[in-house]
C-alpha positions in Angstrom: -0.2 0.0 0.2 1.2 3.4 -0.6 -0.1 6.7 0.8 -1.3 9.6 -1.1 -0.8 13.0 -0.9 -3.4 13.4 2.0 -1.9 10.5 3.8 -4.4 7.9 3.1 -3.3 4.5 2.4 -4.5 3.0 -1.2 -3.2 0.1 -3.1 -0.3 0.8 -5.4 -2.4 -1.0 -8.4 -5.4 0.9 -7.6 -6.5 3.4 -10.5 -5.7 7.2 -9.9 -9.1 9.3 -9.6 -9.8 11.0 -13.0 -9.0 14.6 -13.5 -11.5 16.7 -13.8 -12.0 18.1 -17.3 -12.8 22.0 -17.9 -14.6 24.4 -20.5 -12.6 26.9 -22.3 -13.8 29.7 -19.8 -12.7 27.3 -16.7 -16.4 26.1 -15.8 -16.5 22.1 -15.2 -17.5 19.8 -18.1 -20.8 17.7 -16.9 -21.3 15.2 -19.5 -24.5 15.0 -21.0 -25.7 11.6 -19.1 -24.8 12.8 -15.7 -28.3 14.5 -15.5 -30.4 12.2 -13.5 -34.3 13.4 -13.3 -36.4 13.2 -10.3 -38.8 10.5 -9.9 -41.5 13.1 -10.7 -39.7 14.3 -13.9 -39.3 10.5 -14.9 -43.2 9.8 -14.8 -44.0 13.1 -16.2 -41.8 12.0 -19.3 -43.6 8.8 -19.2 -47.1 10.3 -19.0 -47.7 8.9 -15.6 -47.4 11.4 -13.3 -49.7 14.2 -11.9 -48.9 17.8 -11.3 -47.2 20.4 -13.0 -45.1 19.4 -16.5 -43.3 21.7 -18.3 -45.0 22.3 -22.0 -43.6 23.1 -25.3 -43.7 26.8 -24.3 -41.7 26.6 -21.2 -44.7 26.9 -18.8 -45.8 24.9 -16.0 -49.5 23.1 -16.4 -50.9 21.1 -14.3 -51.6 17.4 -15.6 -53.6 15.2 -13.8 -52.5 11.4 -14.3 -55.1 9.5 -16.3 -54.4 5.8 -14.7 -51.7 3.9 -12.7 -48.5 3.0 -14.6 -49.7 -0.7 -14.7 -52.7 0.2 -17.1 -50.2 2.3 -19.3 -47.9 -0.5 -19.7 -50.8 -2.9 -20.4 -52.0 -0.6 -23.5 -48.5 -0.3 -25.0 -48.0 -4.1 -24.4 -51.5 -4.5 -26.0 -50.5 -2.0 -29.0 -47.1 -3.9 -29.5 -48.5 -7.6 -29.5 -50.4 -6.2 -32.7 -47.3 -5.1 -34.4 -45.2 -7.2 -36.6 -41.6 -7.5 -35.3 -40.3 -4.9 -37.9 -43.1 -2.7 -37.0 -41.7 -2.9 -33.3 -38.1 -2.5 -34.6 -39.1 0.4 -36.4 -40.8 1.9 -33.5 -37.8 1.1 -31.5 -35.5 3.3 -33.7 -37.9 6.5 -33.4 -40.2 5.6 -36.4 -43.2 5.6 -34.4 -46.6 4.9 -36.2 -48.4 6.9 -38.3 -51.3 8.7 -37.3 -54.4 9.1 -39.3 -54.3 12.5 -41.0 -51.1 14.5 -42.8 -47.6 13.6 -42.0 -45.1 16.6 -40.9 -42.2 16.9 -42.6 -40.0 16.0 -39.5 -42.3 12.8 -39.2 -41.2 11.7 -42.7 -37.6 12.4 -42.0 -37.9 10.5 -38.6 -39.5 7.4 -40.0 -37.1 7.7 -43.0 -33.9 8.0 -41.2 -35.1 4.9 -39.3 -35.6 3.0 -42.4 -32.1 3.5 -43.4 -31.0 1.7 -40.3 -32.4 -1.4 -42.0 -30.0 -3.2 -44.7 -33.6 -4.9 -46.0 -35.4 -1.7 -46.6 -32.5 0.1 -48.0 -31.8 -3.0 -50.4 -35.4 -2.8 -51.2 -35.4 1.0 -52.1 -32.2 0.5 -53.6 -30.1 3.4 -51.6 -27.0 2.0 -50.9 -25.2 1.9 -47.7 -26.3 3.5 -44.4 -24.3 6.5 -44.9 -25.4 7.3 -48.4 -29.1 6.5 -47.6 -29.2 8.8 -44.5 -27.2 11.7 -46.5 -30.2 11.4 -49.0 -32.6 11.9 -46.4 -31.0 14.2 -43.6 -29.1 16.2 -46.3 -30.8 16.2 -49.5 -34.6 15.8 -47.9 -35.7 13.1 -49.9 -37.9 10.5 -48.2 -39.9 9.1 -51.0 -37.3 6.6 -51.8 -37.1 4.9 -48.4 -40.3 5.4 -47.2 -41.7 3.8 -50.5 -40.3 0.4 -49.2 -41.9 0.4 -46.0 -45.1 -0.2 -47.8 
């Protein structure tokens, strides 16, 4: 065992504490995954909490809980049981399910970018590799070529 600068014994083979990193202005760097939301924030994000929730305009609004978390998960499981494995995978990739009515440009891009991750869909759409497909969707704004392969 060795003595550290503070006089505390530690094993010679123990790794040293990592040195903190700092921004250019001298403030400490906080990794983006260091934020741990409170239970209330987690429940609100999952649609399970009641009480004030931050809306899109940056204002707190009161939201009442529609049911228990068990009911919410039962509904999600019921919906997932009617989906094909490919639809479940696309939803997990961020494509979600199309709602009735017109689809926004952002939703089309999100679904197209998710489709670009699928080897089978890219092959069906003759879209090249994932990088080329994403470039067409995200940089060029093209979505019809890959979304046509989803149908």
